[in-house]
C-alpha positions in Angstrom: 70.1 -54.0 112.1 66.4 -54.7 112.3 64.4 -56.2 114.9 63.3 -59.4 113.1 60.6 -60.6 114.7 60.9 -64.4 115.2 63.7 -65.9 117.1 65.4 -68.0 113.7 67.3 -64.6 113.1 70.2 -65.4 110.4 72.6 -62.5 109.2 71.6 -63.2 105.9 68.1 -61.8 106.5 69.5 -58.4 107.4 71.9 -58.7 104.1 69.0 -59.3 102.0 66.9 -55.8 103.5 70.3 -53.9 103.3 70.8 -55.0 99.8 67.0 -54.9 99.0 67.0 -51.0 100.8 69.4 -50.3 98.5 68.3 -50.8 95.0 64.7 -49.4 96.1 66.1 -45.6 97.5 68.7 -45.5 94.4 65.1 -46.2 92.4 63.0 -43.7 94.2 60.9 -46.4 95.4 61.4 -46.0 98.9 60.1 -42.4 99.7 58.6 -43.8 102.8 61.1 -46.1 104.4 60.0 -46.9 106.8 56.8 -48.4 105.5 58.6 -49.8 102.7 61.2 -51.1 105.4 58.8 -53.0 106.6 57.0 -54.9 103.2 60.3 -55.5 102.6 61.2 -57.4 106.0 57.9 -58.8 106.3 58.4 -60.4 102.1 61.8 -61.8 103.8 60.7 -63.0 106.9 57.3 -65.1 104.7 60.7 -66.4 102.7 62.4 -67.1 105.4 59.7 -69.2 106.9 59.3 -71.2 103.8 62.8 -72.0 103.0 64.2 -69.3 101.2 67.9 -69.2 102.5 69.6 -66.8 99.6 70.1 -63.2 100.6 69.8 -62.3 96.7 66.5 -64.3 96.3 65.3 -63.0 99.9 66.3 -59.1 98.6 64.5 -59.7 95.4 61.6 -61.5 96.9 61.4 -58.3 99.1 62.3 -55.7 96.0 59.0 -57.5 94.5 56.6 -57.5 97.4 57.4 -53.2 97.4 57.6 -53.3 94.0 53.5 -54.7 93.6 51.9 -53.1 96.7 53.4 -49.7 95.6 50.1 -47.7 94.7 49.5 -47.2 90.4 49.3 -44.2 88.5 
C-alpha cells in the first residue's frame, strides 16, 4: 500500500498504482523503482484531484507520465 499524501484516499488509487507499476516493471521501465513509483503516484494523485476515478484511466495516466519523463537516448 502506497502512503498517499492526500486525505481523500480510495483503493482505486492503490489498484491503479499496482497496475501501472506491474506494466512498467514487465516492460523494463522501472529499473529505478522508487523514482518511477513516485512519478506514477504523483500522476495518479493529480488525476484524482481532477476527478478521475476509473482505476484503468488512472493507471494509464501514470504510465504515460513515467514514459514522458524517461530520459531520451
